[in-house]
Every structure is written in C-alpha cells, then in structure tokens.
C-alpha positions as CSV (number, residue, x, y, z in Angstrom):
1,X,93.6,94.1,100.5
2,X,90.0,94.8,101.5
3,X,87.9,96.5,99.0
4,X,84.5,97.9,100.2
5,X,82.0,98.6,97.5
6,X,79.3,101.0,98.0
7,X,76.0,101.9,96.1
8,X,75.8,105.0,94.1
9,X,72.2,105.8,93.2
10,X,73.3,108.4,90.7
11,X,75.0,105.9,88.6
12,X,73.3,105.1,85.2
13,X,75.2,102.3,83.4
14,X,75.5,102.6,79.6
15,X,74.5,99.5,77.7
16,X,74.9,98.7,74.0
17,X,73.8,95.4,72.4
18,X,73.4,93.9,75.8
19,X,76.7,94.8,77.1
20,X,77.3,96.7,80.3
21,X,81.0,97.6,81.3
22,X,82.3,96.2,84.7
23,X,82.3,98.9,87.3
24,X,83.9,99.5,90.8
25,X,82.6,102.2,93.0
26,X,84.7,104.2,95.6
27,X,83.7,105.9,98.7
28,X,87.1,107.7,99.2
29,X,88.3,105.2,101.8
30,X,89.6,102.4,99.5
31,X,91.4,101.8,96.2
32,X,92.4,99.0,93.9
33,X,96.2,98.5,93.4
34,X,97.8,96.2,90.7
35,X,101.4,95.3,90.2
36,X,103.5,97.4,87.9
37,X,104.1,95.6,84.6
38,X,105.2,96.8,81.2
39,X,101.7,96.5,79.8
40,X,100.7,99.5,81.8
41,X,102.8,102.0,80.1
42,X,101.9,104.0,76.8
43,X,105.0,106.1,76.5
44,X,105.9,104.4,73.3
45,X,102.3,105.1,72.0
46,X,99.0,103.8,73.1
47,X,95.5,104.6,74.4
48,X,94.0,104.5,78.0
49,X,90.1,104.4,78.0
50,X,87.6,104.1,80.9
51,X,84.2,105.3,82.0
52,X,84.0,107.7,85.0
53,X,81.4,109.3,87.2
54,X,82.4,111.5,90.2
55,X,79.9,111.5,93.2
56,X,80.6,114.6,95.3
57,X,78.9,117.8,95.7
58,X,81.1,119.9,98.0
59,X,84.5,120.3,96.3
60,X,87.4,118.6,98.3
61,X,90.6,120.4,98.8
62,X,92.3,118.2,96.1
63,X,91.7,116.8,92.6
64,X,90.5,113.2,93.2
65,X,92.6,110.6,91.2
66,X,90.9,108.2,88.9
67,X,94.0,106.2,88.1
68,X,97.8,106.5,88.6
69,X,100.7,104.6,87.3
70,X,103.5,106.1,89.4
71,X,106.6,105.4,91.6
72,X,109.1,107.3,93.6
73,X,110.1,109.4,90.5
74,X,106.6,110.6,89.9
75,X,103.8,109.5,87.6
76,X,104.2,107.9,84.2
77,X,100.6,109.0,84.0
78,X,98.0,110.2,86.5
79,X,94.3,111.1,85.6
80,X,92.2,113.0,88.1
81,X,88.7,114.7,87.9
82,X,89.1,118.2,89.0
83,X,87.7,119.1,92.4
84,X,84.8,121.2,90.9
85,X,84.0,118.4,88.6
86,X,84.6,120.8,85.7
87,X,87.4,118.8,83.8
88,X,90.3,116.4,83.9
89,X,93.8,116.8,85.1
90,X,96.4,114.8,83.4
91,X,99.9,114.5,84.9
92,X,103.1,112.8,83.5
93,X,106.4,113.6,85.2
94,X,106.4,117.4,85.6
95,X,103.9,117.9,82.8
96,X,100.2,118.9,83.5
97,X,97.3,119.2,81.2
98,X,93.8,120.5,82.2
99,X,90.9,119.4,80.0
100,X,87.6,121.2,80.7
101,X,84.4,119.1,80.8
102,X,81.2,119.3,82.8
103,X,81.0,116.1,85.1
104,X,78.3,117.5,87.3
105,X,75.3,115.5,85.5
106,X,76.0,112.3,87.6
107,X,76.2,110.2,84.6
108,X,79.2,107.8,83.4
109,X,81.2,109.5,80.8
110,X,83.7,107.8,78.5
111,X,87.2,109.1,78.6
112,X,90.1,108.1,76.2
113,X,93.7,109.4,76.2
114,X,95.5,108.5,73.0
115,X,99.2,109.2,72.7
116,X,101.7,109.1,69.9
117,X,104.9,110.9,69.2
118,X,104.6,113.5,71.9
119,X,101.0,114.3,70.9
120,X,98.2,113.7,73.3
121,X,94.5,113.6,72.1
122,X,91.8,113.4,74.8
123,X,88.3,112.2,73.9
124,X,85.3,112.5,76.0
125,X,82.1,110.6,75.0
126,X,83.7,110.2,71.7
127,X,84.3,113.8,71.0
128,X,87.9,115.3,70.7
129,X,88.3,117.5,73.8
130,X,91.9,118.5,73.2
131,X,94.8,117.5,71.0
132,X,98.1,118.9,72.2
133,X,101.8,118.5,72.6
134,X,102.5,116.4,75.6
135,X,105.1,113.8,76.6
136,X,104.0,110.6,78.4
137,X,107.1,109.9,80.6
138,X,108.5,106.3,80.9
139,X,109.0,106.6,84.7
140,X,109.3,103.5,86.9
141,X,106.0,102.6,88.6
142,X,105.5,100.9,92.0
143,X,102.0,99.9,90.9
144,X,98.8,101.1,89.1
145,X,96.2,102.4,91.4
146,X,92.6,102.9,90.6
147,X,90.8,105.4,92.8
148,X,93.8,107.1,94.4
149,X,97.2,108.4,93.5
150,X,99.3,106.1,95.6
151,X,96.8,104.1,97.8
152,X,96.0,107.0,100.1
153,X,96.6,110.3,98.4
154,X,93.8,112.2,96.6
155,X,91.1,109.4,97.0
156,X,88.3,109.4,94.5
157,X,84.6,109.2,95.3
158,X,82.5,107.8,92.5
159,X,82.6,105.0,90.0
160,X,85.0,103.8,87.3
161,X,84.3,101.3,84.6
162,X,85.6,99.6,81.6
163,X,89.3,100.3,81.9
164,X,91.3,99.3,78.8
165,X,95.0,100.0,78.0
166,X,96.1,99.7,74.4
167,X,99.6,99.4,72.9
168,X,98.7,101.5,70.0
169,X,96.6,104.8,69.5
170,X,93.0,103.8,68.9
171,X,91.2,105.7,66.1
172,X,88.5,108.0,67.3
173,X,85.8,106.0,65.2
174,X,86.8,102.8,67.0
175,X,86.7,104.4,70.4
176,X,83.2,105.5,69.7
177,X,82.2,102.1,68.1
178,X,83.6,99.8,70.8
179,X,83.1,102.0,74.0
180,X,80.3,99.7,75.2
181,X,81.1,96.6,73.5
182,X,82.9,93.4,74.8
183,X,86.2,93.6,73.0
184,X,87.3,90.2,74.1
185,X,84.4,88.8,72.3
186,X,85.9,87.5,69.1
187,X,82.8,88.4,67.2
188,X,83.2,92.1,68.3
189,X,86.0,92.5,65.7
190,X,88.1,95.3,67.3
191,X,90.8,96.1,64.7
192,X,93.4,96.7,67.5
193,X,92.6,93.6,69.6
194,X,96.2,92.3,69.1
195,X,97.4,95.5,70.8
196,X,95.1,95.2,74.0
197,X,97.6,95.3,76.8
198,X,95.2,95.2,79.7
199,X,91.5,95.3,80.5
200,X,89.7,95.6,83.7
201,X,87.5,92.9,85.4
202,X,86.2,95.2,88.1
203,X,83.4,92.9,88.9
204,X,86.1,90.7,90.4
205,X,88.4,93.7,91.5
206,X,90.9,92.4,89.0
207,X,92.9,93.7,85.9
208,X,93.6,91.3,83.1
209,X,96.5,91.1,80.9
210,X,95.4,89.1,77.8
211,X,97.6,86.4,76.4
212,X,98.2,86.1,72.7
213,X,95.7,83.3,72.4
214,X,93.0,85.4,74.1
215,X,93.7,88.2,71.8
216,X,93.5,86.1,68.8
C-alpha cells in the first residue's frame, strides 16, 4: 500500500511536557488500513480517542470519514467530520449520532468516544459534548480504516493523530490529563494502561497492539 503524505500548513501540533502526538496527513486520495482484530472493538465497553483537524474550505458532497471499523454488514463504528466542519457524525450499524462542534479553526482537537452499557459519552477537548443512549454494535469488520470509510468511500482531507483504543471507558479527568502524554512511558502512570488495546504509530504508518509486557 502506497501512502502519500502532504504538508498541511494549518496544523498546529499540541505539545505537553515535550510530547507531540504522532500524526498522519491525508489529501483525500489515500488512507491507512489495518487488519481487523478483536482489540479494535469497544462493543463490550471501551474508549476511542484521537486528535483531528479537517482541512477543507468548500464542503464536499459527503461527510469525510476519520476512522471506520467496518465490514459487509456495516460499521461496528464509524466517525466522520460533518461536511460543513460543524460537528461529528458517529455510526454503528443502523444507529447514527450527530455531535455539534466547530472544527473551522484549523487546529487539532482531541476527540474521545467512551462507551459502556449502551451509553455513549463524546468528549471534545476534554469537555463533554454529548452523553446519550447509543449501542456500539459487534459487527464483523474487514479492517480498520483511517482516512476513509472502506478504502475509497468518503475520503478525509486533513490530519489525524494520537489514536488510542481502550478496553474500558476512560474517565474524563484521565482523558484530559493524558491527551498529550506518552501513555506507553512507564513513568506516565496512566491508570488504565492494562486496558490499552491499540495505539497508533502514524510516524511509521502503523498501529500497535501492546503486549502484556509492554502494558506493564
């Protein structure tokens, strides 16, 4: 797979204590795809977090997809930035949720989806944007796509950084505290590190599934 990176002059990387999240930039013509594994699901409870900045002015005819864990039966989860950059669209199976937010400032924003017992909380920049009944479906996936819905549909233009998938809902205060921290650094002391299922290494166009030794 050929991945072409572009330079987005609008991107301002957040940094805290010397840490800058790994970042991948998309021009709408490429995506990252990773094998579907059990660690990618949060239907039994979990959290997905990432940084994102859309980079288009004229609205496309679709909602560009940031990430998608999907297969022939639909998406277990799909997250898109709305075409007018005025919020997020979240899909799981036949369920859809719109989360208003202004993404037009050309800055990276931290997004977290925390799910437990048919309740989904969405945080943007550490603040609760919505908390509502919502079911994350356990649908079989053909892969996890970053920057598109399935490799070609609804391509994203902009940047995505610091993707993490957790096997339990991460508390709001910990989402804020560790958003711009290296959670794999033992000294960081993330309280949920044993539940880290996957973490991006976008500098190498990769997604890592930590072993038990790495988590410890």
